[in-house]
N, CA, C and O atoms as a GROMACS GRO file, in nm:
protein
  432
    1MET      N    1   2.595  -2.275   0.579
    1MET     CA    2   2.564  -2.143   0.526
    1MET      C    3   2.461  -2.152   0.413
    1MET      O    4   2.366  -2.074   0.410
    2ILE      N    5   2.480  -2.245   0.320
    2ILE     CA    6   2.389  -2.257   0.207
    2ILE      C    7   2.248  -2.291   0.253
    2ILE      O    8   2.151  -2.248   0.191
    3ASN      N    9   2.236  -2.367   0.362
    3ASN     CA   10   2.103  -2.402   0.414
    3ASN      C   11   2.027  -2.280   0.463
    3ASN      O   12   1.904  -2.283   0.469
    4ASN      N   13   2.097  -2.173   0.497
    4ASN     CA   14   2.033  -2.052   0.550
    4ASN      C   15   1.991  -1.953   0.442
    4ASN      O   16   1.923  -1.855   0.473
    5VAL      N   17   2.028  -1.976   0.318
    5VAL     CA   18   2.000  -1.880   0.211
    5VAL      C   19   1.850  -1.849   0.199
    5VAL      O   20   1.816  -1.731   0.190
    6PRO      N   21   1.760  -1.948   0.198
    6PRO     CA   22   1.617  -1.912   0.188
    6PRO      C   23   1.569  -1.827   0.306
    6PRO      O   24   1.490  -1.735   0.287
    7LYS      N   25   1.616  -1.857   0.425
    7LYS     CA   26   1.575  -1.779   0.543
    7LYS      C   27   1.630  -1.636   0.535
    7LYS      O   28   1.561  -1.541   0.571
    8ILE      N   29   1.753  -1.623   0.489
    8ILE     CA   30   1.813  -1.490   0.474
    8ILE      C   31   1.737  -1.410   0.368
    8ILE      O   32   1.708  -1.292   0.388
    9ALA      N   33   1.706  -1.474   0.256
    9ALA     CA   34   1.632  -1.405   0.149
    9ALA      C   35   1.495  -1.361   0.198
    9ALA      O   36   1.451  -1.250   0.167
   10GLU      N   37   1.427  -1.446   0.274
   10GLU     CA   38   1.295  -1.410   0.325
   10GLU      C   39   1.305  -1.293   0.423
   10GLU      O   40   1.220  -1.204   0.422
   11ALA      N   41   1.408  -1.292   0.507
   11ALA     CA   42   1.427  -1.182   0.602
   11ALA      C   43   1.452  -1.051   0.528
   11ALA      O   44   1.401  -0.946   0.568
   12ILE      N   45   1.530  -1.056   0.421
   12ILE     CA   46   1.556  -0.936   0.340
   12ILE      C   47   1.425  -0.887   0.278
   12ILE      O   48   1.398  -0.767   0.278
   13CYS      N   49   1.345  -0.978   0.224
   13CYS     CA   50   1.216  -0.941   0.164
   13CYS      C   51   1.124  -0.876   0.267
   13CYS      O   52   1.060  -0.775   0.238
   14HIS      N   53   1.119  -0.933   0.388
   14HIS     CA   54   1.036  -0.874   0.494
   14HIS      C   55   1.083  -0.732   0.525
   14HIS      O   56   1.001  -0.642   0.539
   15GLY      N   57   1.214  -0.714   0.537
   15GLY     CA   58   1.268  -0.582   0.568
   15GLY      C   59   1.237  -0.480   0.460
   15GLY      O   60   1.198  -0.367   0.491
   16LEU      N   61   1.254  -0.517   0.335
   16LEU     CA   62   1.224  -0.426   0.225
   16LEU      C   63   1.075  -0.392   0.220
   16LEU      O   64   1.038  -0.277   0.199
   17CYS      N   65   0.991  -0.492   0.240
   17CYS     CA   66   0.846  -0.468   0.239
   17CYS      C   67   0.806  -0.373   0.351
   17CYS      O   68   0.727  -0.282   0.329
   18ASP      N   69   0.861  -0.394   0.470
   18ASP     CA   70   0.831  -0.304   0.582
   18ASP      C   71   0.876  -0.162   0.551
   18ASP      O   72   0.805  -0.066   0.579
   19HIS      N   73   0.995  -0.150   0.492
   19HIS     CA   74   1.049  -0.018   0.460
   19HIS      C   75   0.960   0.057   0.361
   19HIS      O   76   0.939   0.178   0.375
   20PHE      N   77   0.908  -0.014   0.261
   20PHE     CA   78   0.827   0.050   0.158
   20PHE      C   79   0.678   0.047   0.186
   20PHE      O   80   0.598   0.093   0.105
   21GLY      N   81   0.640  -0.008   0.301
   21GLY     CA   82   0.500  -0.006   0.342
   21GLY      C   83   0.410  -0.102   0.267
   21GLY      O   84   0.291  -0.075   0.249
   22VAL      N   85   0.466  -0.212   0.223
   22VAL     CA   86   0.384  -0.313   0.157
   22VAL      C   87   0.382  -0.440   0.240
   22VAL      O   88   0.470  -0.462   0.323
   23THR      N   89   0.281  -0.523   0.219
   23THR     CA   90   0.268  -0.647   0.293
   23THR      C   91   0.344  -0.757   0.222
   23THR      O   92   0.326  -0.778   0.102
   24TYR      N   93   0.429  -0.828   0.296
   24TYR     CA   94   0.503  -0.941   0.240
   24TYR      C   95   0.407  -1.056   0.216
   24TYR      O   96   0.330  -1.092   0.305
   25LYS      N   97   0.411  -1.113   0.098
   25LYS     CA   98   0.324  -1.226   0.064
   25LYS      C   99   0.412  -1.336   0.008
   25LYS      O  100   0.458  -1.328  -0.106
   26ALA      N  101   0.436  -1.439   0.088
   26ALA     CA  102   0.520  -1.551   0.045
   26ALA      C  103   0.448  -1.630  -0.064
   26ALA      O  104   0.325  -1.633  -0.068
   27ALA      N  105   0.523  -1.694  -0.150
   27ALA     CA  106   0.463  -1.776  -0.256
   27ALA      C  107   0.375  -1.883  -0.194
   27ALA      O  108   0.416  -1.953  -0.101
   28GLY      N  109   0.253  -1.895  -0.244
   28GLY     CA  110   0.161  -1.994  -0.195
   28GLY      C  111   0.081  -1.954  -0.072
   28GLY      O  112  -0.001  -2.032  -0.024
   29SER      N  113   0.104  -1.833  -0.020
   29SER     CA  114   0.029  -1.788   0.098
   29SER      C  115  -0.095  -1.713   0.054
   29SER      O  116  -0.104  -1.666  -0.059
   30SER      N  117  -0.190  -1.701   0.146
   30SER     CA  118  -0.314  -1.629   0.113
   30SER      C  119  -0.292  -1.480   0.111
   30SER      O  120  -0.366  -1.408   0.043
   31GLY      N  121  -0.193  -1.431   0.184
   31GLY     CA  122  -0.164  -1.288   0.186
   31GLY      C  123  -0.264  -1.207   0.263
   31GLY      O  124  -0.261  -1.084   0.257
   32SER      N  125  -0.354  -1.273   0.336
   32SER     CA  126  -0.453  -1.196   0.411
   32SER      C  127  -0.389  -1.127   0.528
   32SER      O  128  -0.294  -1.178   0.588
   33SER      N  129  -0.441  -1.011   0.560
   33SER     CA  130  -0.390  -0.936   0.674
   33SER      C  131  -0.507  -0.872   0.743
   33SER      O  132  -0.615  -0.855   0.686
   34SER      N  133  -0.485  -0.837   0.867
   34SER     CA  134  -0.591  -0.772   0.940
   34SER      C  135  -0.534  -0.650   1.008
   34SER      O  136  -0.414  -0.623   1.001
   35GLY      N  137  -0.620  -0.578   1.074
   35GLY     CA  138  -0.572  -0.459   1.143
   35GLY      C  139  -0.608  -0.337   1.065
   35GLY      O  140  -0.696  -0.340   0.978
   36GLY      N  141  -0.541  -0.228   1.094
   36GLY     CA  142  -0.569  -0.102   1.029
   36GLY      C  143  -0.579   0.006   1.132
   36GLY      O  144  -0.563  -0.019   1.252
   37THR      N  145  -0.607   0.126   1.088
   37THR     CA  146  -0.612   0.238   1.180
   37THR      C  147  -0.753   0.267   1.226
   37THR      O  148  -0.770   0.338   1.325
   38SER      N  149  -0.854   0.216   1.158
   38SER     CA  150  -0.992   0.238   1.199
   38SER      C  151  -1.045   0.112   1.264
   38SER      O  152  -1.007   0.002   1.225
   39GLY      N  153  -1.133   0.126   1.362
   39GLY     CA  154  -1.191   0.010   1.426
   39GLY      C  155  -1.261  -0.078   1.325
   39GLY      O  156  -1.350  -0.030   1.254
   40GLY      N  157  -1.224  -0.204   1.316
   40GLY     CA  158  -1.289  -0.298   1.227
   40GLY      C  159  -1.243  -0.293   1.083
   40GLY      O  160  -1.286  -0.378   1.004
   41PHE      N  161  -1.158  -0.201   1.044
   41PHE     CA  162  -1.112  -0.193   0.905
   41PHE      C  163  -1.010  -0.302   0.880
   41PHE      O  164  -0.919  -0.321   0.961
   42LYS      N  165  -1.024  -0.375   0.770
   42LYS     CA  166  -0.930  -0.479   0.733
   42LYS      C  167  -0.842  -0.428   0.620
   42LYS      O  168  -0.892  -0.392   0.513
   43SER      N  169  -0.712  -0.424   0.643
   43SER     CA  170  -0.621  -0.374   0.540
   43SER      C  171  -0.621  -0.466   0.418
   43SER      O  172  -0.657  -0.584   0.428
   44TYR      N  173  -0.582  -0.410   0.304
   44TYR     CA  174  -0.576  -0.486   0.180
   44TYR      C  175  -0.471  -0.425   0.089
   44TYR      O  176  -0.423  -0.314   0.114
   45ILE      N  177  -0.436  -0.498  -0.016
   45ILE     CA  178  -0.331  -0.454  -0.109
   45ILE      C  179  -0.395  -0.407  -0.239
   45ILE      O  180  -0.488  -0.469  -0.290
   46VAL      N  181  -0.342  -0.297  -0.293
   46VAL     CA  182  -0.385  -0.247  -0.423
   46VAL      C  183  -0.266  -0.235  -0.516
   46VAL      O  184  -0.152  -0.221  -0.472
   47ARG      N  185  -0.294  -0.242  -0.646
   47ARG     CA  186  -0.193  -0.217  -0.749
   47ARG      C  187  -0.234  -0.090  -0.822
   47ARG      O  188  -0.352  -0.071  -0.852
   48ILE      N  189  -0.138  -0.003  -0.849
   48ILE     CA  190  -0.163   0.122  -0.920
   48ILE      C  191  -0.186   0.091  -1.068
   48ILE      O  192  -0.105   0.024  -1.131
   49THR      N  193  -0.299   0.141  -1.123
   49THR     CA  194  -0.336   0.111  -1.262
   49THR      C  195  -0.324   0.231  -1.356
   49THR      O  196  -0.324   0.213  -1.478
   50ALA      N  197  -0.315   0.350  -1.303
   50ALA     CA  198  -0.308   0.471  -1.387
   50ALA      C  199  -0.173   0.477  -1.459
   50ALA      O  200  -0.069   0.457  -1.397
   51ASP      N  201  -0.176   0.504  -1.589
   51ASP     CA  202  -0.052   0.513  -1.668
   51ASP      C  203   0.047   0.612  -1.609
   51ASP      O  204   0.168   0.589  -1.613
   52ASP      N  205  -0.003   0.722  -1.556
   52ASP     CA  206   0.084   0.825  -1.498
   52ASP      C  207   0.111   0.803  -1.350
   52ASP      O  208   0.174   0.886  -1.286
   53GLY      N  209   0.064   0.691  -1.294
   53GLY     CA  210   0.080   0.666  -1.152
   53GLY      C  211  -0.018   0.751  -1.073
   53GLY      O  212  -0.112   0.807  -1.130
   54VAL      N  213   0.003   0.762  -0.943
   54VAL     CA  214  -0.083   0.843  -0.857
   54VAL      C  215   0.002   0.929  -0.764
   54VAL      O  216   0.115   0.894  -0.730
   55ASN      N  217  -0.056   1.041  -0.724
   55ASN     CA  218   0.009   1.127  -0.626
   55ASN      C  219  -0.021   1.076  -0.486
   55ASN      O  220  -0.128   1.022  -0.459
   56ILE      N  221   0.074   1.095  -0.396
   56ILE     CA  222   0.053   1.071  -0.254
   56ILE      C  223   0.024   1.207  -0.193
   56ILE      O  224   0.095   1.304  -0.221
   57ARG      N  225  -0.080   1.215  -0.111
   57ARG     CA  226  -0.119   1.342  -0.050
   57ARG      C  227  -0.122   1.333   0.102
   57ARG      O  228  -0.133   1.224   0.158
   58LYS      N  229  -0.110   1.449   0.166
   58LYS     CA  230  -0.110   1.455   0.313
   58LYS      C  231  -0.241   1.412   0.374
   58LYS      O  232  -0.244   1.365   0.488
   59GLY      N  233  -0.350   1.426   0.301
   59GLY     CA  234  -0.483   1.389   0.350
   59GLY      C  235  -0.566   1.331   0.238
   59GLY      O  236  -0.520   1.321   0.124
   60ALA      N  237  -0.688   1.293   0.270
   60ALA     CA  238  -0.778   1.228   0.176
   60ALA      C  239  -0.851   1.330   0.090
   60ALA      O  240  -0.968   1.362   0.115
   61GLY      N  241  -0.782   1.382  -0.012
   61GLY     CA  242  -0.844   1.477  -0.104
   61GLY      C  243  -0.741   1.554  -0.184
   61GLY      O  244  -0.627   1.569  -0.141
   62THR      N  245  -0.784   1.604  -0.300
   62THR     CA  246  -0.693   1.683  -0.384
   62THR      C  247  -0.666   1.820  -0.324
   62THR      O  248  -0.580   1.894  -0.373
   63ASN      N  249  -0.739   1.855  -0.220
   63ASN     CA  250  -0.715   1.982  -0.152
   63ASN      C  251  -0.598   1.973  -0.054
   63ASN      O  252  -0.562   2.073   0.008
   64TYR      N  253  -0.538   1.855  -0.039
   64TYR     CA  254  -0.420   1.837   0.046
   64TYR      C  255  -0.294   1.840  -0.040
   64TYR      O  256  -0.298   1.806  -0.158
   65ALA      N  257  -0.184   1.880   0.019
   65ALA     CA  258  -0.056   1.891  -0.051
   65ALA      C  259  -0.007   1.755  -0.100
   65ALA      O  260  -0.029   1.652  -0.036
   66ILE      N  261   0.060   1.757  -0.215
   66ILE     CA  262   0.124   1.637  -0.270
   66ILE      C  263   0.257   1.617  -0.198
   66ILE      O  264   0.337   1.710  -0.188
   67THR      N  265   0.279   1.495  -0.149
   67THR     CA  266   0.403   1.465  -0.078
   67THR      C  267   0.492   1.369  -0.154
   67THR      O  268   0.607   1.346  -0.116
   68GLY      N  269   0.440   1.312  -0.263
   68GLY     CA  270   0.517   1.216  -0.341
   68GLY      C  271   0.431   1.158  -0.451
   68GLY      O  272   0.320   1.205  -0.477
   69ALA      N  273   0.483   1.054  -0.516
   69ALA     CA  274   0.410   0.988  -0.624
   69ALA      C  275   0.446   0.841  -0.627
   69ALA      O  276   0.552   0.800  -0.579
   70ILE      N  277   0.356   0.762  -0.684
   70ILE     CA  278   0.377   0.618  -0.698
   70ILE      C  279   0.356   0.583  -0.846
   70ILE      O  280   0.256   0.623  -0.904
   71PRO      N  281   0.450   0.510  -0.907
   71PRO     CA  282   0.436   0.474  -1.049
   71PRO      C  283   0.336   0.361  -1.071
   71PRO      O  284   0.301   0.288  -0.978
   72LYS      N  285   0.291   0.347  -1.194
   72LYS     CA  286   0.200   0.239  -1.234
   72LYS      C  287   0.264   0.104  -1.202
   72LYS      O  288   0.384   0.085  -1.221
   73GLY      N  289   0.183   0.012  -1.154
   73GLY     CA  290   0.229  -0.124  -1.130
   73GLY      C  291   0.270  -0.154  -0.988
   73GLY      O  292   0.278  -0.270  -0.949
   74GLY      N  293   0.296  -0.050  -0.909
   74GLY     CA  294   0.336  -0.072  -0.770
   74GLY      C  295   0.222  -0.130  -0.688
   74GLY      O  296   0.106  -0.101  -0.715
   75ALA      N  297   0.256  -0.212  -0.588
   75ALA     CA  298   0.156  -0.271  -0.499
   75ALA      C  299   0.176  -0.216  -0.358
   75ALA      O  300   0.288  -0.214  -0.308
   76TYR      N  301   0.068  -0.171  -0.296
   76TYR     CA  302   0.076  -0.104  -0.166
   76TYR      C  303  -0.039  -0.148  -0.076
   76TYR      O  304  -0.147  -0.182  -0.122
   77THR      N  305  -0.012  -0.146   0.054
   77THR     CA  306  -0.113  -0.185   0.153
   77THR      C  307  -0.192  -0.063   0.198
   77THR      O  308  -0.135   0.040   0.235
   78ILE      N  309  -0.324  -0.076   0.195
   78ILE     CA  310  -0.416   0.029   0.239
   78ILE      C  311  -0.467  -0.008   0.378
   78ILE      O  312  -0.517  -0.119   0.398
   79VAL      N  313  -0.454   0.085   0.474
   79VAL     CA  314  -0.493   0.056   0.613
   79VAL      C  315  -0.614   0.136   0.659
   79VAL      O  316  -0.662   0.115   0.771
   80ASP      N  317  -0.664   0.226   0.575
   80ASP     CA  318  -0.784   0.302   0.609
   80ASP      C  319  -0.840   0.362   0.480
   80ASP      O  320  -0.768   0.377   0.382
   81GLU      N  321  -0.968   0.396   0.482
   81GLU     CA  322  -1.033   0.459   0.367
   81GLU      C  323  -1.114   0.579   0.415
   81GLU      O  324  -1.168   0.580   0.525
   82LYS      N  325  -1.121   0.681   0.328
   82LYS     CA  326  -1.204   0.799   0.354
   82LYS      C  327  -1.256   0.853   0.222
   82LYS      O  328  -1.200   0.825   0.116
   83THR      N  329  -1.364   0.930   0.229
   83THR     CA  330  -1.410   1.003   0.112
   83THR      C  331  -1.341   1.139   0.114
   83THR      O  332  -1.302   1.188   0.220
   84GLY      N  333  -1.328   1.199  -0.003
   84GLY     CA  334  -1.265   1.330  -0.010
   84GLY      C  335  -1.273   1.386  -0.150
   84GLY      O  336  -1.316   1.318  -0.244
   85THR      N  337  -1.233   1.510  -0.165
   85THR     CA  338  -1.236   1.582  -0.291
   85THR      C  339  -1.148   1.514  -0.396
   85THR      O  340  -1.036   1.473  -0.367
   86GLY      N  341  -1.199   1.502  -0.519
   86GLY     CA  342  -1.118   1.458  -0.631
   86GLY      C  343  -1.119   1.310  -0.662
   86GLY      O  344  -1.065   1.269  -0.764
   87ALA      N  345  -1.178   1.228  -0.576
   87ALA     CA  346  -1.187   1.084  -0.601
   87ALA      C  347  -1.305   1.029  -0.522
   87ALA      O  348  -1.349   1.088  -0.424
   88SER      N  349  -1.356   0.915  -0.567
   88SER     CA  350  -1.470   0.857  -0.496
   88SER      C  351  -1.429   0.801  -0.360
   88SER      O  352  -1.509   0.795  -0.267
   89LYS      N  353  -1.301   0.759  -0.350
   89LYS     CA  354  -1.251   0.705  -0.224
   89LYS      C  355  -1.100   0.722  -0.218
   89LYS      O  356  -1.031   0.715  -0.320
   90TRP      N  357  -1.048   0.745  -0.097
   90TRP     CA  358  -0.905   0.761  -0.074
   90TRP      C  359  -0.857   0.651   0.020
   90TRP      O  360  -0.930   0.610   0.110
   91GLY      N  361  -0.734   0.604  -0.002
   91GLY     CA  362  -0.676   0.501   0.083
   91GLY      C  363  -0.549   0.549   0.150
   91GLY      O  364  -0.465   0.613   0.088
   92LYS      N  365  -0.537   0.518   0.279
   92LYS     CA  366  -0.418   0.556   0.356
   92LYS      C  367  -0.312   0.446   0.342
   92LYS      O  368  -0.340   0.328   0.363
   93LEU      N  369  -0.190   0.486   0.305
   93LEU     CA  370  -0.081   0.391   0.286
   93LEU      C  371  -0.028   0.341   0.420
   93LEU      O  372  -0.015   0.418   0.515
   94LYS      N  373   0.001   0.213   0.427
   94LYS     CA  374   0.054   0.152   0.549
   94LYS      C  375   0.184   0.219   0.593
   94LYS      O  376   0.210   0.229   0.713
   95SER      N  377   0.263   0.262   0.500
   95SER     CA  378   0.392   0.324   0.530
   95SER      C  379   0.379   0.454   0.607
   95SER      O  380   0.475   0.501   0.668
   96GLY      N  381   0.259   0.514   0.602
   96GLY     CA  382   0.240   0.644   0.665
   96GLY      C  383   0.277   0.760   0.574
   96GLY      O  384   0.275   0.875   0.616
   97ALA      N  385   0.310   0.729   0.448
   97ALA     CA  386   0.351   0.834   0.354
   97ALA      C  387   0.237   0.927   0.318
   97ALA      O  388   0.262   1.042   0.280
   98GLY      N  389   0.113   0.881   0.330
   98GLY     CA  390  -0.001   0.966   0.297
   98GLY      C  391  -0.116   0.887   0.240
   98GLY      O  392  -0.134   0.768   0.269
   99TRP      N  393  -0.196   0.955   0.157
   99TRP     CA  394  -0.320   0.901   0.101
   99TRP      C  395  -0.312   0.900  -0.051
   99TRP      O  396  -0.251   0.988  -0.111
  100ILE      N  397  -0.376   0.798  -0.113
  100ILE     CA  398  -0.383   0.791  -0.259
  100ILE      C  399  -0.528   0.775  -0.302
  100ILE      O  400  -0.611   0.722  -0.229
  101ALA      N  401  -0.558   0.824  -0.424
  101ALA     CA  402  -0.692   0.810  -0.483
  101ALA      C  403  -0.710   0.665  -0.528
  101ALA      O  404  -0.636   0.617  -0.614
  102LEU      N  405  -0.807   0.596  -0.469
  102LEU     CA  406  -0.828   0.455  -0.500
  102LEU      C  407  -0.896   0.433  -0.635
  102LEU      O  408  -0.905   0.320  -0.682
  103ASP      N  409  -0.944   0.541  -0.699
  103ASP     CA  410  -1.003   0.530  -0.833
  103ASP      C  411  -0.903   0.479  -0.936
  103ASP      O  412  -0.942   0.428  -1.040
  104TYR      N  413  -0.774   0.493  -0.907
  104TYR     CA  414  -0.668   0.457  -1.001
  104TYR      C  415  -0.592   0.334  -0.956
  104TYR      O  416  -0.474   0.318  -0.986
  105THR      N  417  -0.662   0.245  -0.883
  105THR     CA  418  -0.601   0.123  -0.831
  105THR      C  419  -0.696   0.006  -0.851
  105THR      O  420  -0.813   0.023  -0.884
  106GLU      N  421  -0.642  -0.115  -0.831
  106GLU     CA  422  -0.724  -0.235  -0.826
  106GLU      C  423  -0.680  -0.318  -0.707
  106GLU      O  424  -0.561  -0.325  -0.676
  107LYS      N  425  -0.776  -0.381  -0.639
  107LYS     CA  426  -0.742  -0.471  -0.529
  107LYS      C  427  -0.677  -0.596  -0.584
  107LYS      O  428  -0.718  -0.648  -0.688
  108ILE      N  429  -0.576  -0.644  -0.513
  108ILE     CA  430  -0.511  -0.770  -0.554
  108ILE      C  431  -0.510  -0.867  -0.438
  108ILE      O  432  -0.461  -0.979  -0.451
   0.00000   0.00000   0.00000
Protein backbone atom coordinates (compact mmCIF):
# COMPACT_ATOMS: atom_id res chain seq x y z
CA MET A 1 0.00 0.00 0.00
CA ILE A 2 2.73 2.48 0.93
CA ASN A 3 4.44 1.88 -2.43
CA ASN A 4 1.29 3.14 -4.18
CA VAL A 5 1.09 6.48 -2.34
CA PRO A 6 2.98 8.52 -5.00
CA LYS A 7 0.84 7.05 -7.79
CA ILE A 8 -2.36 7.72 -5.84
CA ALA A 9 -1.27 11.31 -5.10
CA GLU A 10 -0.45 11.90 -8.76
CA ALA A 11 -3.85 10.51 -9.84
CA ILE A 12 -5.59 12.85 -7.38
CA CYS A 13 -3.59 15.82 -8.73
CA HIS A 14 -4.53 14.92 -12.30
CA GLY A 15 -8.20 14.69 -11.35
CA LEU A 16 -8.21 18.02 -9.54
CA CYS A 17 -6.37 19.74 -12.40
CA ASP A 18 -8.84 18.36 -14.94
CA HIS A 19 -11.76 19.49 -12.79
CA PHE A 20 -10.44 23.05 -12.49
CA GLY A 21 -9.25 23.28 -16.08
CA VAL A 22 -5.55 23.55 -15.43
CA THR A 23 -2.69 21.54 -16.88
CA TYR A 24 -0.96 19.13 -14.51
CA LYS A 25 2.78 19.80 -14.40
CA ALA A 26 4.82 17.20 -12.52
CA ALA A 27 7.96 18.36 -10.74
CA GLY A 28 10.85 18.44 -13.18
CA SER A 29 8.65 18.25 -16.29
CA SER A 30 8.63 20.80 -19.09
CA GLY A 31 4.88 21.26 -18.78
CA SER A 32 4.52 21.78 -22.50
CA SER A 33 1.18 21.02 -24.03
CA SER A 34 -0.30 21.16 -27.44
CA GLY A 35 -3.71 21.31 -28.94
CA GLY A 36 -6.39 23.89 -28.49
CA THR A 37 -9.61 24.86 -30.13
CA SER A 38 -8.15 26.77 -33.08
CA GLY A 39 -6.15 25.13 -35.84
CA GLY A 40 -2.47 25.40 -34.96
CA PHE A 41 -3.01 27.16 -31.61
CA LYS A 42 -0.74 25.86 -28.85
CA SER A 43 -2.25 26.04 -25.38
CA TYR A 44 -0.27 27.64 -22.55
CA ILE A 45 -0.58 28.43 -18.84
CA VAL A 46 -1.08 31.89 -17.35
CA ARG A 47 -1.03 33.20 -13.79
CA ILE A 48 -3.47 35.93 -12.74
CA THR A 49 -1.54 39.09 -11.75
CA ALA A 50 -4.30 41.63 -11.04
CA ASP A 51 -4.76 42.36 -7.32
CA ASP A 52 -8.54 42.11 -7.73
CA GLY A 53 -8.32 38.99 -9.92
CA VAL A 54 -10.15 38.80 -13.25
CA ASN A 55 -13.70 38.22 -14.36
CA ILE A 56 -14.64 35.20 -16.45
CA ARG A 57 -16.93 36.16 -19.34
CA LYS A 58 -19.14 34.25 -21.78
CA GLY A 59 -17.19 35.66 -24.73
CA ALA A 60 -14.04 37.58 -25.62
CA GLY A 61 -14.97 41.09 -24.48
CA THR A 62 -16.40 43.22 -21.69
CA ASN A 63 -19.64 43.32 -23.68
CA TYR A 64 -20.26 39.67 -22.67
CA ALA A 65 -21.86 38.65 -19.38
CA ILE A 66 -19.69 37.85 -16.35
CA THR A 67 -20.00 34.18 -15.39
CA GLY A 68 -17.47 34.05 -12.57
CA ALA A 69 -14.15 35.35 -11.27
CA ILE A 70 -10.61 34.12 -10.68
CA PRO A 71 -8.46 35.41 -7.78
CA LYS A 72 -4.89 36.69 -8.08
CA GLY A 73 -2.26 33.98 -8.21
CA GLY A 74 -4.33 31.26 -9.86
CA ALA A 75 -2.81 29.38 -12.81
CA TYR A 76 -5.01 28.44 -15.77
CA THR A 77 -4.62 26.90 -19.21
CA ILE A 78 -5.51 29.04 -22.23
CA VAL A 79 -6.67 27.09 -25.31
CA ASP A 80 -7.57 29.94 -27.67
CA GLU A 81 -7.10 33.70 -28.06
CA LYS A 82 -9.26 36.45 -29.56
CA THR A 83 -9.36 40.22 -29.67
CA GLY A 84 -12.32 41.95 -28.09
CA THR A 85 -13.65 44.97 -26.25
CA GLY A 86 -11.95 45.99 -23.00
CA ALA A 87 -8.58 44.22 -23.36
CA SER A 88 -5.85 43.86 -25.95
CA LYS A 89 -6.35 40.09 -25.99
CA TRP A 90 -8.72 37.52 -24.47
CA GLY A 91 -7.95 33.91 -23.56
CA LYS A 92 -10.37 30.98 -23.51
CA LEU A 93 -10.10 28.80 -20.40
CA LYS A 94 -9.48 25.08 -20.92
CA SER A 95 -12.25 24.28 -18.44
CA GLY A 96 -14.81 25.85 -20.77
CA ALA A 97 -15.84 28.31 -18.05
CA GLY A 98 -15.36 31.26 -20.42
CA TRP A 99 -12.87 33.94 -21.41
CA ILE A 100 -10.47 36.12 -19.39
CA ALA A 101 -8.64 39.37 -20.22
CA LEU A 102 -5.01 38.39 -20.78
CA ASP A 103 -3.84 41.94 -19.94
CA TYR A 104 -4.01 40.91 -16.27
CA THR A 105 -2.00 37.68 -16.59
CA GLU A 106 1.53 36.47 -17.20
CA LYS A 107 2.63 33.35 -19.09
CA ILE A 108 4.32 30.75 -16.92
